[in-house]
SETI-128728 format. One record per residue (C-alpha): x negated, y negated, z negated; residue number from 1; residue in three letters; chain. Coordinates in steps of 0.02 Angstrom, whole numbers. Last residue first. Example, Ala and Ser with C-alpha at 12.3 -4.5 7.8 and 13.67 -1.06 7.14 Angstrom:
% SETI-128728
{x: -684; y: 53; z: -357; num: 2; residu: Ser; chaine: A}
{x: -615; y: 225; z: -390; num: 1; residu: Ala; chaine: A}
//
This chain:
% SETI-128728
{x: -351; y: -203; z: -2309; num: 191; residu: Ser; chaine: A}
{x: -293; y: -342; z: -2191; num: 190; residu: Arg; chaine: A}
{x: -206; y: -452; z: -2318; num: 189; residu: Ala; chaine: A}
{x: -356; y: -427; z: -2438; num: 188; residu: Leu; chaine: A}
{x: -471; y: -499; z: -2308; num: 187; residu: Leu; chaine: A}
{x: -355; y: -645; z: -2274; num: 186; residu: Arg; chaine: A}
{x: -342; y: -680; z: -2459; num: 185; residu: Arg; chaine: A}
{x: -529; y: -667; z: -2478; num: 184; residu: Val; chaine: A}
{x: -555; y: -794; z: -2337; num: 183; residu: Lys; chaine: A}
{x: -433; y: -913; z: -2420; num: 182; residu: Ala; chaine: A}
{x: -529; y: -890; z: -2586; num: 181; residu: Ala; chaine: A}
{x: -693; y: -938; z: -2492; num: 180; residu: Ile; chaine: A}
{x: -610; y: -1093; z: -2425; num: 179; residu: Lys; chaine: A}
{x: -531; y: -1145; z: -2595; num: 178; residu: Ala; chaine: A}
{x: -702; y: -1117; z: -2684; num: 177; residu: Gly; chaine: A}
{x: -789; y: -1229; z: -2553; num: 176; residu: Asp; chaine: A}
{x: -965; y: -1161; z: -2531; num: 175; residu: Gly; chaine: A}
{x: -1112; y: -1231; z: -2624; num: 174; residu: Gly; chaine: A}
{x: -1212; y: -1072; z: -2620; num: 173; residu: Ile; chaine: A}
{x: -1249; y: -954; z: -2476; num: 172; residu: Gly; chaine: A}
{x: -1204; y: -781; z: -2419; num: 171; residu: Tyr; chaine: A}
{x: -1020; y: -702; z: -2415; num: 170; residu: Tyr; chaine: A}
{x: -1027; y: -515; z: -2413; num: 169; residu: His; chaine: A}
{x: -867; y: -419; z: -2372; num: 168; residu: Ala; chaine: A}
{x: -764; y: -255; z: -2403; num: 167; residu: Leu; chaine: A}
{x: -883; y: -150; z: -2513; num: 166; residu: Ile; chaine: A}
{x: -781; y: 6; z: -2545; num: 165; residu: Lys; chaine: A}
{x: -756; y: 45; z: -2724; num: 164; residu: Gly; chaine: A}
{x: -576; y: 114; z: -2708; num: 163; residu: Asn; chaine: A}
{x: -499; y: -49; z: -2780; num: 162; residu: Gly; chaine: A}
{x: -593; y: -148; z: -2645; num: 161; residu: Gly; chaine: A}
{x: -758; y: -237; z: -2676; num: 160; residu: Met; chaine: A}
{x: -785; y: -416; z: -2618; num: 159; residu: Val; chaine: A}
{x: -960; y: -494; z: -2626; num: 158; residu: Ala; chaine: A}
{x: -1030; y: -660; z: -2666; num: 157; residu: Leu; chaine: A}
{x: -1222; y: -669; z: -2631; num: 156; residu: Leu; chaine: A}
{x: -1361; y: -795; z: -2651; num: 155; residu: Asn; chaine: A}
{x: -1511; y: -675; z: -2609; num: 154; residu: Ala; chaine: A}
{x: -1649; y: -665; z: -2737; num: 153; residu: His; chaine: A}
{x: -1823; y: -732; z: -2778; num: 152; residu: Asp; chaine: A}
{x: -1850; y: -684; z: -2960; num: 151; residu: Phe; chaine: A}
{x: -1926; y: -760; z: -3118; num: 150; residu: Gly; chaine: A}
{x: -2075; y: -737; z: -3226; num: 149; residu: Gly; chaine: A}
{x: -2193; y: -830; z: -3110; num: 148; residu: Glu; chaine: A}
{x: -2244; y: -691; z: -2988; num: 147; residu: Gly; chaine: A}
{x: -2081; y: -708; z: -2896; num: 146; residu: Asp; chaine: A}
{x: -2012; y: -541; z: -2936; num: 145; residu: Pro; chaine: A}
{x: -1897; y: -471; z: -2800; num: 144; residu: Arg; chaine: A}
{x: -1713; y: -476; z: -2754; num: 143; residu: Tyr; chaine: A}
{x: -1597; y: -409; z: -2627; num: 142; residu: Ser; chaine: A}
{x: -1411; y: -358; z: -2639; num: 141; residu: Phe; chaine: A}
{x: -1361; y: -225; z: -2519; num: 140; residu: Asp; chaine: A}
{x: -1207; y: -202; z: -2626; num: 139; residu: Phe; chaine: A}
{x: -1246; y: -9; z: -2644; num: 138; residu: Thr; chaine: A}
{x: -1431; y: -47; z: -2685; num: 137; residu: Glu; chaine: A}
{x: -1386; y: -178; z: -2821; num: 136; residu: Val; chaine: A}
{x: -1258; y: -53; z: -2899; num: 135; residu: Val; chaine: A}
{x: -1394; y: 85; z: -2900; num: 134; residu: Arg; chaine: A}
{x: -1522; y: -26; z: -2978; num: 133; residu: Ala; chaine: A}
{x: -1401; y: -86; z: -3106; num: 132; residu: Ile; chaine: A}
{x: -1362; y: 97; z: -3155; num: 131; residu: Thr; chaine: A}
{x: -1546; y: 139; z: -3168; num: 130; residu: Ala; chaine: A}
{x: -1588; y: -13; z: -3271; num: 129; residu: Ala; chaine: A}
{x: -1449; y: 12; z: -3397; num: 128; residu: Asp; chaine: A}
{x: -1297; y: -95; z: -3390; num: 127; residu: Gly; chaine: A}
{x: -1238; y: -271; z: -3379; num: 126; residu: Thr; chaine: A}
{x: -1083; y: -367; z: -3338; num: 125; residu: Leu; chaine: A}
{x: -1017; y: -545; z: -3356; num: 124; residu: Val; chaine: A}
{x: -830; y: -524; z: -3353; num: 123; residu: Ala; chaine: A}
{x: -667; y: -585; z: -3280; num: 122; residu: Gly; chaine: A}
{x: -493; y: -516; z: -3253; num: 121; residu: Glu; chaine: A}
{x: -451; y: -441; z: -3425; num: 120; residu: Pro; chaine: A}
{x: -527; y: -577; z: -3525; num: 119; residu: Gly; chaine: A}
{x: -691; y: -672; z: -3481; num: 118; residu: Ser; chaine: A}
{x: -775; y: -762; z: -3342; num: 117; residu: Leu; chaine: A}
{x: -735; y: -938; z: -3386; num: 116; residu: Lys; chaine: A}
{x: -901; y: -1009; z: -3324; num: 115; residu: Phe; chaine: A}
{x: -966; y: -1076; z: -3485; num: 114; residu: Glu; chaine: A}
{x: -884; y: -936; z: -3584; num: 113; residu: Asp; chaine: A}
{x: -954; y: -796; z: -3485; num: 112; residu: Ala; chaine: A}
{x: -1122; y: -881; z: -3479; num: 111; residu: Leu; chaine: A}
{x: -1128; y: -896; z: -3669; num: 110; residu: Ser; chaine: A}
{x: -1073; y: -714; z: -3684; num: 109; residu: Ala; chaine: A}
{x: -1212; y: -658; z: -3563; num: 108; residu: Leu; chaine: A}
{x: -1344; y: -751; z: -3664; num: 107; residu: Leu; chaine: A}
{x: -1287; y: -677; z: -3828; num: 106; residu: Glu; chaine: A}
{x: -1273; y: -502; z: -3749; num: 105; residu: Pro; chaine: A}
{x: -1461; y: -508; z: -3692; num: 104; residu: Lys; chaine: A}
{x: -1525; y: -544; z: -3524; num: 103; residu: Asp; chaine: A}
{x: -1705; y: -490; z: -3526; num: 102; residu: Asn; chaine: A}
{x: -1699; y: -301; z: -3488; num: 101; residu: Glu; chaine: A}
{x: -1538; y: -316; z: -3398; num: 100; residu: Pro; chaine: A}
{x: -1615; y: -421; z: -3252; num: 99; residu: Asp; chaine: A}
{x: -1501; y: -384; z: -3111; num: 98; residu: Phe; chaine: A}
{x: -1355; y: -469; z: -3211; num: 97; residu: Thr; chaine: A}
{x: -1187; y: -439; z: -3134; num: 96; residu: Ile; chaine: A}
{x: -1056; y: -583; z: -3124; num: 95; residu: Ala; chaine: A}
{x: -882; y: -525; z: -3118; num: 94; residu: Ala; chaine: A}
{x: -709; y: -574; z: -3056; num: 93; residu: Phe; chaine: A}
{x: -556; y: -460; z: -3062; num: 92; residu: Ala; chaine: A}
{x: -407; y: -425; z: -2952; num: 91; residu: Met; chaine: A}
{x: -236; y: -334; z: -2950; num: 90; residu: Gly; chaine: A}
{x: -159; y: -456; z: -3080; num: 89; residu: Lys; chaine: A}
{x: -249; y: -607; z: -3005; num: 88; residu: Arg; chaine: A}
{x: -112; y: -663; z: -2888; num: 87; residu: Glu; chaine: A}
{x: 6; y: -686; z: -3038; num: 86; residu: Ala; chaine: A}
{x: -125; y: -789; z: -3132; num: 85; residu: Pro; chaine: A}
{x: -143; y: -904; z: -2980; num: 84; residu: Gln; chaine: A}
{x: -297; y: -882; z: -2877; num: 83; residu: Phe; chaine: A}
{x: -401; y: -1039; z: -2834; num: 82; residu: Gln; chaine: A}
{x: -477; y: -1040; z: -3005; num: 81; residu: Ala; chaine: A}
{x: -565; y: -877; z: -2969; num: 80; residu: Arg; chaine: A}
{x: -649; y: -953; z: -2814; num: 79; residu: Val; chaine: A}
{x: -716; y: -1099; z: -2923; num: 78; residu: Ala; chaine: A}
{x: -778; y: -980; z: -3056; num: 77; residu: Ala; chaine: A}
{x: -875; y: -878; z: -2927; num: 76; residu: Leu; chaine: A}
{x: -945; y: -1041; z: -2862; num: 75; residu: Gln; chaine: A}
{x: -999; y: -1095; z: -3038; num: 74; residu: Ala; chaine: A}
{x: -1084; y: -924; z: -3060; num: 73; residu: Leu; chaine: A}
{x: -1175; y: -951; z: -2898; num: 72; residu: Leu; chaine: A}
{x: -1223; y: -1132; z: -2940; num: 71; residu: Ala; chaine: A}
{x: -1288; y: -1072; z: -3108; num: 70; residu: Pro; chaine: A}
{x: -1388; y: -935; z: -3021; num: 69; residu: Cys; chaine: A}
{x: -1466; y: -1050; z: -2885; num: 68; residu: Ala; chaine: A}
{x: -1578; y: -1156; z: -2989; num: 67; residu: Thr; chaine: A}
{x: -1603; y: -1128; z: -3181; num: 66; residu: Tyr; chaine: A}
{x: -1629; y: -941; z: -3176; num: 65; residu: Cys; chaine: A}
{x: -1656; y: -870; z: -3348; num: 64; residu: His; chaine: A}
{x: -1500; y: -771; z: -3345; num: 63; residu: Gly; chaine: A}
{x: -1516; y: -669; z: -3193; num: 62; residu: Tyr; chaine: A}
{x: -1384; y: -670; z: -3059; num: 61; residu: Phe; chaine: A}
{x: -1270; y: -559; z: -2948; num: 60; residu: Phe; chaine: A}
{x: -1099; y: -607; z: -2881; num: 59; residu: Thr; chaine: A}
{x: -936; y: -508; z: -2879; num: 58; residu: Ile; chaine: A}
{x: -756; y: -525; z: -2823; num: 57; residu: Val; chaine: A}
{x: -670; y: -369; z: -2873; num: 56; residu: Trp; chaine: A}
{x: -514; y: -288; z: -2803; num: 55; residu: Thr; chaine: A}
{x: -429; y: -181; z: -2935; num: 54; residu: Arg; chaine: A}
{x: -401; y: 5; z: -2930; num: 53; residu: Gly; chaine: A}
{x: -535; y: 44; z: -3062; num: 52; residu: Asp; chaine: A}
{x: -684; y: 100; z: -2960; num: 51; residu: Pro; chaine: A}
{x: -774; y: 72; z: -3069; num: 50; residu: Trp; chaine: A}
{x: -776; y: 94; z: -3256; num: 49; residu: Ala; chaine: A}
{x: -795; y: -65; z: -3361; num: 48; residu: Val; chaine: A}
{x: -842; y: -35; z: -3543; num: 47; residu: Glu; chaine: A}
{x: -813; y: -169; z: -3672; num: 46; residu: Arg; chaine: A}
{x: -969; y: -243; z: -3764; num: 45; residu: Gly; chaine: A}
{x: -927; y: -428; z: -3760; num: 44; residu: Asp; chaine: A}
{x: -1038; y: -472; z: -3615; num: 43; residu: His; chaine: A}
{x: -958; y: -326; z: -3518; num: 42; residu: Thr; chaine: A}
{x: -1039; y: -156; z: -3499; num: 41; residu: Val; chaine: A}
{x: -1054; y: -57; z: -3340; num: 40; residu: Leu; chaine: A}
{x: -994; y: 112; z: -3289; num: 39; residu: Lys; chaine: A}
{x: -1001; y: 178; z: -3114; num: 38; residu: Thr; chaine: A}
{x: -905; y: 306; z: -3012; num: 37; residu: Pro; chaine: A}
{x: -961; y: 283; z: -2832; num: 36; residu: Gly; chaine: A}
{x: -988; y: 115; z: -2744; num: 35; residu: Leu; chaine: A}
{x: -941; y: 126; z: -2565; num: 34; residu: Thr; chaine: A}
{x: -1041; y: 57; z: -2418; num: 33; residu: Lys; chaine: A}
{x: -966; y: -10; z: -2256; num: 32; residu: Ala; chaine: A}
{x: -1019; y: -192; z: -2238; num: 31; residu: Val; chaine: A}
{x: -1028; y: -214; z: -2049; num: 30; residu: Asn; chaine: A}
{x: -1023; y: -402; z: -2042; num: 29; residu: Val; chaine: A}
{x: -1070; y: -541; z: -2164; num: 28; residu: Ala; chaine: A}
{x: -955; y: -680; z: -2206; num: 27; residu: Pro; chaine: A}
{x: -1029; y: -856; z: -2205; num: 26; residu: Ala; chaine: A}
{x: -1017; y: -929; z: -2380; num: 25; residu: Ala; chaine: A}
{x: -1117; y: -1081; z: -2343; num: 24; residu: Ala; chaine: A}
{x: -1177; y: -1078; z: -2166; num: 23; residu: Pro; chaine: A}
{x: -1336; y: -971; z: -2139; num: 22; residu: Pro; chaine: A}
{x: -1499; y: -1065; z: -2151; num: 21; residu: Pro; chaine: A}
{x: -1579; y: -1124; z: -1988; num: 20; residu: Ala; chaine: A}
{x: -1725; y: -1010; z: -1946; num: 19; residu: Lys; chaine: A}
{x: -1894; y: -1078; z: -2001; num: 18; residu: Arg; chaine: A}
{x: -2025; y: -1103; z: -1868; num: 17; residu: Arg; chaine: A}
{x: -2191; y: -1013; z: -1877; num: 16; residu: Arg; chaine: A}
{x: -2352; y: -1094; z: -1837; num: 15; residu: Gly; chaine: A}
{x: -2402; y: -1112; z: -2014; num: 14; residu: Arg; chaine: A}
{x: -2317; y: -987; z: -2137; num: 13; residu: Pro; chaine: A}
{x: -2144; y: -1046; z: -2184; num: 12; residu: Pro; chaine: A}
{x: -2130; y: -1156; z: -2339; num: 11; residu: Pro; chaine: A}
{x: -2063; y: -1074; z: -2497; num: 10; residu: Arg; chaine: A}
{x: -1881; y: -1085; z: -2555; num: 9; residu: Arg; chaine: A}
{x: -1830; y: -1013; z: -2721; num: 8; residu: Arg; chaine: A}
{x: -1663; y: -934; z: -2731; num: 7; residu: Cys; chaine: A}
{x: -1665; y: -840; z: -2567; num: 6; residu: Phe; chaine: A}
{x: -1550; y: -846; z: -2420; num: 5; residu: Arg; chaine: A}
{x: -1656; y: -975; z: -2329; num: 4; residu: Ala; chaine: A}
{x: -1797; y: -848; z: -2341; num: 3; residu: Leu; chaine: A}
{x: -1720; y: -766; z: -2186; num: 2; residu: Ser; chaine: A}
{x: -1714; y: -573; z: -2198; num: 1; residu: Met; chaine: A}
//
């Protein structure tokens, strides 16, 4: 996996050339996994049981990241803003912490407020470590401790169908919310 997709960038080893980073929000191919019955908890204590029949646009983050994660959350909010309330009736938008041990409800609630991810169609989600690990694995999301108290992680926006099938991955940050929303609309029209 190219280091260009990770939160912290380290120089490549001497003598090796770094591959060009993928374009912002480039769709991945061959996403074919399905998330089975799963229960997570919102920033305000509500339970979310998946699959729930809605299409979800999802990103992963950890609350003590000050580089890529705020940009990922802003990108998710920008995509959400591109859908009119009537369009969002069968959709929801979520940011899932992959660091549930350290991301406490107060922090999750402040992020939900800041990035307008609350109410019936938006949430900042957490769960027990085993559930989060299963969700991370199903979405093929990758992260690893960076040795400095943080994480190196993929910059992923994913779409999950109402039946739990992972429909698409979009990698990168800084993508245009309108362009990503248009891709999501096309994807939904085909499925």
